[in-house]
VEXVORO-837325 format. One record per residue (C-alpha): x, y, z. Coordinates in nm, 3 decimals. Last residue first. Layout:
BEGIN
<kelo X="X" Y="Y" Z="Z"/>
...
***
This chain:
BEGIN
<kelo X="9.910" Y="10.023" Z="12.279"/>
<kelo X="9.549" Y="10.025" Z="12.212"/>
<kelo X="9.392" Y="9.796" Z="11.999"/>
<kelo X="9.136" Y="9.851" Z="11.722"/>
<kelo X="8.873" Y="9.596" Z="11.768"/>
<kelo X="8.599" Y="9.869" Z="11.590"/>
<kelo X="8.726" Y="10.148" Z="11.384"/>
<kelo X="8.576" Y="10.500" Z="11.523"/>
<kelo X="8.692" Y="10.766" Z="11.246"/>
<kelo X="8.429" Y="10.656" Z="11.005"/>
<kelo X="8.205" Y="10.745" Z="11.263"/>
<kelo X="8.354" Y="11.113" Z="11.371"/>
<kelo X="8.112" Y="11.269" Z="11.095"/>
<kelo X="8.297" Y="11.579" Z="11.017"/>
<kelo X="8.320" Y="11.948" Z="11.171"/>
<kelo X="8.503" Y="12.205" Z="10.977"/>
<kelo X="8.830" Y="12.332" Z="11.104"/>
<kelo X="9.086" Y="12.206" Z="10.854"/>
<kelo X="8.914" Y="11.890" Z="10.930"/>
<kelo X="8.743" Y="11.843" Z="11.219"/>
<kelo X="8.626" Y="11.500" Z="11.480"/>
<kelo X="8.402" Y="11.575" Z="11.763"/>
<kelo X="8.319" Y="11.377" Z="12.056"/>
<kelo X="8.061" Y="11.513" Z="12.333"/>
<kelo X="8.102" Y="11.298" Z="12.643"/>
<kelo X="7.817" Y="11.197" Z="12.843"/>
<kelo X="7.645" Y="11.280" Z="13.160"/>
<kelo X="7.248" Y="11.436" Z="13.145"/>
<kelo X="7.084" Y="11.721" Z="13.044"/>
<kelo X="7.396" Y="11.944" Z="12.879"/>
<kelo X="7.522" Y="12.290" Z="12.820"/>
<kelo X="7.833" Y="12.309" Z="12.988"/>
<kelo X="7.977" Y="12.033" Z="13.262"/>
<kelo X="7.852" Y="11.675" Z="13.247"/>
<kelo X="8.096" Y="11.459" Z="13.324"/>
<kelo X="8.335" Y="11.197" Z="13.160"/>
<kelo X="8.693" Y="11.225" Z="13.310"/>
<kelo X="8.973" Y="11.383" Z="13.109"/>
<kelo X="9.299" Y="11.328" Z="12.912"/>
<kelo X="9.365" Y="10.939" Z="12.970"/>
<kelo X="9.611" Y="10.810" Z="12.686"/>
<kelo X="9.473" Y="10.598" Z="12.447"/>
<kelo X="9.649" Y="10.706" Z="12.173"/>
<kelo X="9.901" Y="10.940" Z="12.275"/>
<kelo X="9.954" Y="11.273" Z="12.411"/>
<kelo X="10.173" Y="11.584" Z="12.370"/>
<kelo X="10.110" Y="11.875" Z="12.621"/>
<kelo X="10.073" Y="12.228" Z="12.477"/>
<kelo X="9.820" Y="12.286" Z="12.667"/>
<kelo X="9.774" Y="12.075" Z="12.993"/>
<kelo X="9.625" Y="11.735" Z="13.017"/>
<kelo X="9.365" Y="11.540" Z="13.301"/>
<kelo X="9.048" Y="11.763" Z="13.230"/>
<kelo X="8.749" Y="11.742" Z="13.493"/>
<kelo X="8.393" Y="11.649" Z="13.490"/>
<kelo X="8.433" Y="11.677" Z="13.096"/>
<kelo X="8.104" Y="11.813" Z="12.902"/>
<kelo X="8.320" Y="11.820" Z="12.573"/>
<kelo X="8.627" Y="11.613" Z="12.396"/>
<kelo X="8.725" Y="11.784" Z="12.046"/>
<kelo X="8.956" Y="11.624" Z="11.796"/>
<kelo X="9.190" Y="11.781" Z="11.512"/>
<kelo X="9.281" Y="11.705" Z="11.182"/>
<kelo X="9.444" Y="11.989" Z="10.921"/>
<kelo X="9.733" Y="11.707" Z="10.833"/>
<kelo X="9.897" Y="11.763" Z="11.250"/>
<kelo X="9.670" Y="11.542" Z="11.547"/>
<kelo X="9.565" Y="11.880" Z="11.708"/>
<kelo X="9.419" Y="11.804" Z="12.056"/>
<kelo X="9.130" Y="11.983" Z="12.157"/>
<kelo X="9.023" Y="11.928" Z="12.574"/>
<kelo X="8.693" Y="12.083" Z="12.654"/>
<kelo X="8.540" Y="12.171" Z="13.053"/>
<kelo X="8.215" Y="12.338" Z="12.943"/>
<kelo X="8.102" Y="12.272" Z="12.586"/>
<kelo X="7.880" Y="12.549" Z="12.581"/>
<kelo X="8.128" Y="12.846" Z="12.618"/>
<kelo X="8.507" Y="12.676" Z="12.620"/>
<kelo X="8.614" Y="12.587" Z="12.961"/>
<kelo X="8.986" Y="12.469" Z="12.945"/>
<kelo X="9.207" Y="12.275" Z="12.752"/>
<kelo X="9.287" Y="12.397" Z="12.417"/>
<kelo X="9.608" Y="12.291" Z="12.147"/>
<kelo X="9.654" Y="11.941" Z="12.290"/>
<kelo X="9.951" Y="11.774" Z="12.073"/>
<kelo X="9.880" Y="11.480" Z="11.858"/>
<kelo X="9.846" Y="11.106" Z="11.899"/>
<kelo X="9.492" Y="10.945" Z="11.846"/>
<kelo X="9.172" Y="10.896" Z="11.999"/>
<kelo X="9.250" Y="11.045" Z="12.352"/>
<kelo X="9.111" Y="10.889" Z="12.595"/>
<kelo X="8.850" Y="10.981" Z="12.834"/>
<kelo X="8.810" Y="10.800" Z="13.187"/>
<kelo X="8.481" Y="10.747" Z="13.358"/>
<kelo X="8.383" Y="10.972" Z="13.604"/>
<kelo X="8.030" Y="11.008" Z="13.552"/>
<kelo X="7.886" Y="10.700" Z="13.381"/>
<kelo X="7.917" Y="10.689" Z="13.056"/>
<kelo X="7.688" Y="10.772" Z="12.724"/>
<kelo X="7.872" Y="10.908" Z="12.425"/>
<kelo X="7.752" Y="11.181" Z="12.232"/>
<kelo X="7.892" Y="11.211" Z="11.861"/>
<kelo X="7.972" Y="11.570" Z="11.688"/>
<kelo X="7.901" Y="11.881" Z="11.543"/>
<kelo X="7.504" Y="11.837" Z="11.615"/>
<kelo X="7.322" Y="12.089" Z="11.372"/>
<kelo X="7.047" Y="12.251" Z="11.539"/>
<kelo X="6.660" Y="12.223" Z="11.499"/>
<kelo X="6.527" Y="12.397" Z="11.794"/>
<kelo X="6.412" Y="12.281" Z="12.170"/>
<kelo X="6.709" Y="12.508" Z="12.301"/>
<kelo X="6.780" Y="12.229" Z="12.545"/>
<kelo X="6.752" Y="11.904" Z="12.385"/>
<kelo X="6.868" Y="12.043" Z="12.043"/>
<kelo X="6.623" Y="11.897" Z="11.760"/>
<kelo X="6.871" Y="11.748" Z="11.531"/>
<kelo X="7.096" Y="11.788" Z="11.222"/>
<kelo X="7.344" Y="11.564" Z="11.179"/>
<kelo X="7.620" Y="11.348" Z="11.401"/>
<kelo X="7.468" Y="11.085" Z="11.641"/>
<kelo X="7.304" Y="11.134" Z="11.917"/>
<kelo X="7.332" Y="10.803" Z="12.201"/>
<kelo X="7.640" Y="10.616" Z="12.122"/>
<kelo X="7.694" Y="10.382" Z="12.387"/>
<kelo X="8.061" Y="10.371" Z="12.605"/>
<kelo X="8.284" Y="10.049" Z="12.547"/>
<kelo X="8.578" Y="10.248" Z="12.501"/>
<kelo X="8.501" Y="10.644" Z="12.593"/>
<kelo X="8.757" Y="10.834" Z="12.337"/>
<kelo X="8.665" Y="10.564" Z="12.060"/>
<kelo X="8.910" Y="10.458" Z="11.876"/>
<kelo X="9.096" Y="10.581" Z="11.535"/>
<kelo X="9.153" Y="10.937" Z="11.520"/>
<kelo X="9.469" Y="10.968" Z="11.286"/>
<kelo X="9.751" Y="11.062" Z="11.445"/>
<kelo X="9.933" Y="10.719" Z="11.501"/>
<kelo X="9.836" Y="10.645" Z="11.151"/>
<kelo X="10.117" Y="10.939" Z="11.046"/>
<kelo X="10.363" Y="10.803" Z="11.290"/>
<kelo X="10.329" Y="10.428" Z="11.159"/>
<kelo X="10.351" Y="10.554" Z="10.804"/>
<kelo X="10.693" Y="10.746" Z="10.842"/>
<kelo X="10.812" Y="10.405" Z="11.052"/>
<kelo X="10.737" Y="10.204" Z="10.801"/>
<kelo X="10.870" Y="10.443" Z="10.556"/>
<kelo X="11.195" Y="10.441" Z="10.688"/>
<kelo X="11.219" Y="10.076" Z="10.778"/>
<kelo X="11.127" Y="10.016" Z="10.413"/>
<kelo X="11.432" Y="10.245" Z="10.300"/>
<kelo X="11.638" Y="10.047" Z="10.509"/>
<kelo X="11.541" Y="9.686" Z="10.373"/>
<kelo X="11.606" Y="9.798" Z="10.040"/>
<kelo X="11.940" Y="9.965" Z="10.095"/>
<kelo X="12.024" Y="9.603" Z="10.270"/>
<kelo X="11.862" Y="9.403" Z="10.057"/>
<kelo X="12.092" Y="9.603" Z="9.745"/>
<kelo X="12.388" Y="9.535" Z="9.951"/>
<kelo X="12.286" Y="9.154" Z="10.001"/>
<kelo X="12.230" Y="9.134" Z="9.659"/>
<kelo X="12.585" Y="9.239" Z="9.544"/>
<kelo X="12.751" Y="9.043" Z="9.797"/>
<kelo X="12.592" Y="8.723" Z="9.652"/>
<kelo X="12.659" Y="8.798" Z="9.303"/>
<kelo X="13.040" Y="8.926" Z="9.381"/>
<kelo X="13.059" Y="8.604" Z="9.597"/>
<kelo X="12.942" Y="8.416" Z="9.283"/>
<kelo X="13.170" Y="8.564" Z="9.060"/>
<kelo X="13.483" Y="8.458" Z="9.318"/>
<kelo X="13.384" Y="8.107" Z="9.366"/>
<kelo X="13.361" Y="8.089" Z="8.928"/>
<kelo X="13.760" Y="8.271" Z="8.950"/>
<kelo X="13.868" Y="8.016" Z="9.199"/>
<kelo X="13.701" Y="7.684" Z="8.961"/>
<kelo X="13.894" Y="7.846" Z="8.700"/>
<kelo X="14.109" Y="7.510" Z="8.619"/>
<kelo X="14.316" Y="7.586" Z="8.322"/>
<kelo X="14.324" Y="7.944" Z="8.284"/>
<kelo X="14.320" Y="8.122" Z="7.986"/>
<kelo X="13.915" Y="8.209" Z="7.976"/>
<kelo X="14.009" Y="8.383" Z="8.296"/>
<kelo X="13.671" Y="8.463" Z="8.510"/>
<kelo X="13.646" Y="8.732" Z="8.748"/>
<kelo X="13.283" Y="8.812" Z="8.664"/>
<kelo X="13.239" Y="9.190" Z="8.793"/>
<kelo X="12.800" Y="9.211" Z="8.910"/>
<kelo X="12.751" Y="9.579" Z="8.904"/>
<kelo X="12.374" Y="9.552" Z="8.790"/>
<kelo X="12.229" Y="9.225" Z="8.846"/>
<kelo X="12.034" Y="9.283" Z="9.207"/>
<kelo X="11.846" Y="9.577" Z="8.980"/>
<kelo X="11.779" Y="9.365" Z="8.719"/>
<kelo X="11.517" Y="9.159" Z="8.945"/>
<kelo X="11.313" Y="9.474" Z="8.988"/>
<kelo X="11.294" Y="9.597" Z="9.402"/>
<kelo X="10.920" Y="9.560" Z="9.489"/>
<kelo X="10.715" Y="9.896" Z="9.477"/>
<kelo X="10.672" Y="10.017" Z="9.798"/>
<kelo X="10.336" Y="10.097" Z="10.029"/>
<kelo X="10.457" Y="9.995" Z="10.363"/>
<kelo X="10.310" Y="9.619" Z="10.294"/>
<kelo X="10.429" Y="9.580" Z="9.940"/>
<kelo X="10.772" Y="9.664" Z="10.067"/>
<kelo X="10.752" Y="9.416" Z="10.354"/>
<kelo X="10.640" Y="9.179" Z="10.150"/>
<kelo X="10.894" Y="9.218" Z="9.867"/>
<kelo X="11.190" Y="9.154" Z="10.090"/>
<kelo X="11.031" Y="8.892" Z="10.276"/>
<kelo X="11.071" Y="8.690" Z="9.926"/>
<kelo X="11.440" Y="8.844" Z="9.904"/>
<kelo X="11.504" Y="8.716" Z="10.251"/>
<kelo X="11.408" Y="8.356" Z="10.135"/>
<kelo X="11.617" Y="8.408" Z="9.822"/>
<kelo X="11.923" Y="8.506" Z="9.992"/>
<kelo X="11.863" Y="8.218" Z="10.259"/>
<kelo X="11.866" Y="7.994" Z="9.900"/>
<kelo X="12.191" Y="8.158" Z="9.816"/>
<kelo X="12.362" Y="8.143" Z="10.147"/>
<kelo X="12.313" Y="7.752" Z="10.178"/>
<kelo X="12.413" Y="7.699" Z="9.769"/>
<kelo X="12.714" Y="7.919" Z="9.883"/>
<kelo X="12.743" Y="7.740" Z="10.212"/>
<kelo X="12.723" Y="7.374" Z="10.030"/>
<kelo X="12.978" Y="7.488" Z="9.714"/>
<kelo X="13.255" Y="7.590" Z="9.977"/>
<kelo X="13.201" Y="7.266" Z="10.188"/>
<kelo X="13.238" Y="7.106" Z="9.840"/>
<kelo X="13.550" Y="7.306" Z="9.738"/>
<kelo X="13.694" Y="7.229" Z="10.052"/>
<kelo X="13.638" Y="6.820" Z="10.001"/>
<kelo X="13.784" Y="6.832" Z="9.647"/>
<kelo X="14.074" Y="7.064" Z="9.806"/>
<kelo X="14.194" Y="6.794" Z="10.072"/>
<kelo X="14.106" Y="6.518" Z="9.832"/>
<kelo X="14.393" Y="6.666" Z="9.589"/>
<kelo X="14.624" Y="6.714" Z="9.829"/>
<kelo X="14.563" Y="6.382" Z="9.953"/>
<kelo X="14.593" Y="6.298" Z="9.571"/>
<kelo X="14.917" Y="6.457" Z="9.520"/>
<kelo X="15.043" Y="6.339" Z="9.845"/>
<kelo X="15.017" Y="5.958" Z="9.735"/>
<kelo X="15.136" Y="6.040" Z="9.349"/>
<kelo X="15.434" Y="6.166" Z="9.542"/>
<kelo X="15.494" Y="5.876" Z="9.784"/>
<kelo X="15.407" Y="5.677" Z="9.493"/>
<kelo X="15.677" Y="5.841" Z="9.259"/>
<kelo X="15.913" Y="5.842" Z="9.565"/>
<kelo X="15.855" Y="5.443" Z="9.588"/>
<kelo X="15.922" Y="5.388" Z="9.226"/>
<kelo X="16.209" Y="5.630" Z="9.196"/>
<kelo X="16.358" Y="5.439" Z="9.523"/>
<kelo X="16.297" Y="5.106" Z="9.325"/>
<kelo X="16.462" Y="5.237" Z="9.039"/>
<kelo X="16.791" Y="5.342" Z="9.204"/>
<kelo X="16.806" Y="5.034" Z="9.411"/>
<kelo X="16.757" Y="4.829" Z="9.118"/>
<kelo X="17.010" Y="5.064" Z="8.954"/>
<kelo X="17.238" Y="5.006" Z="9.191"/>
<kelo X="17.199" Y="4.593" Z="9.287"/>
<kelo X="17.333" Y="4.533" Z="8.914"/>
<kelo X="17.658" Y="4.704" Z="8.969"/>
<kelo X="17.660" Y="4.551" Z="9.295"/>
<kelo X="17.668" Y="4.203" Z="9.160"/>
<kelo X="17.897" Y="4.275" Z="8.895"/>
<kelo X="18.148" Y="4.406" Z="9.158"/>
<kelo X="18.043" Y="4.075" Z="9.394"/>
<kelo X="18.129" Y="3.839" Z="9.120"/>
<kelo X="18.438" Y="4.041" Z="8.999"/>
<kelo X="18.563" Y="4.033" Z="9.388"/>
<kelo X="18.484" Y="3.613" Z="9.370"/>
<kelo X="18.633" Y="3.600" Z="9.072"/>
<kelo X="18.960" Y="3.749" Z="9.233"/>
<kelo X="18.942" Y="3.529" Z="9.534"/>
<kelo X="18.916" Y="3.240" Z="9.297"/>
<kelo X="19.252" Y="3.327" Z="9.090"/>
***
């Protein structure tokens, strides 16, 4: 009997222990699940924070690039890109039925950044092409003295001719310099004449395009040939006294559509020669 009571007591104990063990297992499992979910949530939060930080950084960089692009466009003669152009074609991916649409919002922000980058790329390409075109045009406009540092001893306009003693039009300027001083091209262009030209003596004429040409006369020696392409600052001859002249100097002319014009406005002070 005592042994029976002992077995019954043990069975009752086991029956009480089993549900308790199940309860402990459930609680521990739930706590483990909660801990895992919290860990996953923490990782997700950290990831979202990193993404948000990166998006903010990219947005700031694009704003800076927008300002630079606007300044560049103005510098090359282009109007700034209107703000509304950056917003055209932006597609939202937000799902109104989504409980957590943070991913959709991130996609939309990426769409905005992608659109802005695309517009900026096109804008910078356009500005670059305009800048190159402007540089090519400016490089062909006479802008430096053909004898840097030389003194102008005769200007453009009517004067008494030093040889013939009669009033005549002086179609250029005379630059006094030592014989053999280098004569440089005042702009990019193509040599349209190189040789002896009447009273000009040894002369070089350069066609700069757009109806603009320059003449360099009385040279001691020409250092280019017909048809040669030259660049601003390149030596094309040496100062001399050939032709009709009374002293060593360079006679320099600027012509527009074949007509002589005053070269002084085309001699800019302080221009850097490349």
